[in-house]
Structures are given as C-alpha cells and as structure tokens.
N, C-alpha and C positions, 0 to 999 in steps of 0.2 A: 392401378395407381392409387385408387381411393384407399385401399387397405394400408398401403405403405404410408401415405400422407397422414391418415388418421392415427396409425400406430406411433409413428415418430413424432408427430405434432403433439399428441396427447402426452407422450413420455416427456418431451421437452417442456410443455406447458405445466405439467404437474411438478417437474423438478423446479422450475423457476418460481412457480406460485408457492410451493412449500418453503423454499429457501427465503422468499420474500416475507412470508408469514412468520418466519422465525427471526430474521434479521431486523426488519423494520421496528417491531416492538422493542428489541434490544437497543436500537438507536433512540427510540422515543424515551426510554427510561434511563438513558445515559450509560448503559453498559458498553456500547460501542459508540465512539465519537461519530457524529453525523457526517463529518468530512470523510472519515474512513468508510462509513456506510455507503457513500456514493461509489467509491472505488470497488467495494465489495459487491454492490449491486450490479454494476456493469460487468464485473468479472463473472458473477453468477449467470448473467445473461449469455455471455460468450460461452461459458461451459455448457449451459443448457442447449445452446444452439449447435453443439457438436452433433446433436440428433439430426440436424439438417444434412450435414455431411454424410452421416451414417445412413440416413434415409435415401439420399440420392444414390449412394453406392449400392445399397440393397436393391433399389429399383433397377439400377443398371445391371447388376450381376444376376439377380434372380428373376426379373420380369422382362428384361429387355435383351436377353442373349449376350450380355457382356458389352453392349455398345450403347452409347447415348450421345446425343448432340448437346451442345451448349444450351440451346433453346429448350429442349425437353428436360435437361437437368435443372435449368432455371425454373421451369414450370413446377417440377416436383418440389424443389427447394422452397419456392415462394409460397406454395400451398402449405407445406409443413410450417413455414414461418407464420402464415396467417392463422393456422390452427393454434400454434403456440401463443400468438398474440391474443386470440380469443380467450383461451384458458387463463392466461395471465391477467387480462382485463377483468374477467369474472372473479378470479381470486382476489385481485386488488380491491374490487368493489366490495366484496364480502369483508375483507380485512378493514378497509377504510370505514365503511358505514357501520359495521358491527363492532369494531374494537377500538379504532383510533380516529373518531370523527374530528378530533382536535389536531390532526396532523398539520393542517395549514397554519394554525396558530404556533405550534411548536417549531415548524420549519421556518416560519417568518422570524421568530425570536432568535433562532440559531443564526440565520443569515444576517440579521442586523447586528448581533453580537460579534460575529466574525468581521463585519465591516468596521465596527468600532475598534476591535483589536488590531485591525490592519491600518488604522489611522484615518478613516474616512472623515470628511468634513461634516459639520452639522447640516449643511445644505444637501450633501449627497445622502446622508442618513434620512433626512426628511423626505427626499424624493423616493428613496428605496422603501420607506415606510408606507408612503401613499401607494406605490406600485404593489407592495405586498397586500395591502388592504383590498385593492381591486382584485388581485389574484385570488385571495381567500374567498371573496364573494363569488367569483366565477367558478372556483373549484368546488363549491357547494352545489353547483348545478350538475346533476348526474350526467347530462350529455357532454358538457365540457370536461368533466372528470374522466369519463370514458375516452374521449378524444385525446386528452393529454396523456393518459395512461398508455394508450395505443402508440402514440408518437414517441413515448419514452423507450419502448422496446423494439418497435418495428425497424428503425434504421440499423440496429445491430444485426437483426435477422437478415435484412437486405444485403448488408455487406458480406455476412457469412454465406448467404445464398450465392452471390456473385462469385466469390472466391471458390466455393465448393464446386459450382458448375464449371468453372474454368479448369480446376484441377482434375475433376472426374470425367470430363468429356472424353469419349473414346469412340472413334469412328469404326474401328474393326475389332472384332473379338480377339481375345488372346489366342494365338496359334496353339494347337494341341502339341503337347510334348511327346515326341516319338522316341521310344527307347531304342537304343542301338546295342548290338551285341558285341 
C-alpha cells in the first residue's frame, strides 16, 4: 500500500503545487482576476485529486486481487490525500515565503475593494479591515500559515476520497470471462 500511496500522493501533490506556483503569481500581478483565481484553484485541486481515485483503483486491481472494501479504499485514499496535502503545504510555504510574502496585503486589498464594489457600508468595511489586519498578523505565523494551507486543500481531498471509496468498493473480483465455441 505504501508504494501506491506515495506514488499517487506525490503525483497529485506535484500537480497541485506546480499549478499553484503558476496561478497565484498571475493573480497577484493582475493577469488573472483574483475571483477567477479562487475558482481556478479549487478546480485545480479537484483535478489533482483524480490521483486519489486512480490510486485506490490501482491498489484494488493490482495489489488486492480486484476487491476492496469501503474502509480499505478510504484508508488508501485518505493516505494519498494526506501525502498530497503535505506536498501542497510545502510548495505553498516555498512560494509564499520565497516569492509573495505580501500575499496577505494583496488579498486583503482585493477583498476590501470587492466589498466596496458590492456596496458595503462604511461600518462593514471598517469591521472587515480590522479582521483582515488580524488575519495578516496570524498568517505571518508559520504554524498558522501551514494550518490554514492544509485546511484549504484537505476538505476537497476528503470529499474525493469518500466518493472514490464508495464508487470503487468491490467485494468480489470480476468473474473470469470464459470463451464459448
């Protein structure tokens, strides 16, 4: 199981980390609108997590004789998800601290501008500004940053794991095909 988990987890993690390293700077410099960047980001996560489905299927078909229970499929999938999350968090920490340490400032400015454009009251803007300032301070703490980054991607992986385990569970192996004359 370890080989399958590492293989598919690393593939998924590298995919999402690489795409993030490309898309986030494009959002920061205005090439991609930050609102679109959020949709693109979660779409990238969902696509990268296809590796969970493929990993569970590979384990079932190649290592488990064509059968797998929901529980075992969930275990394989959640371990792939955790490897993916670890790679993603490491990748984000490198991108954040090395290339865009002002991400919090830019995101806060974007969020406040969006609120203004949507007609927020001055009181709501002041409250959001204070919350953003608190968040920026917290986000500069590496442990908080790691935790938030993990919580950003893990729920998507959990959902994909649950759906994949439900789809791929199989109690009996495929019956061999017998040729008839």
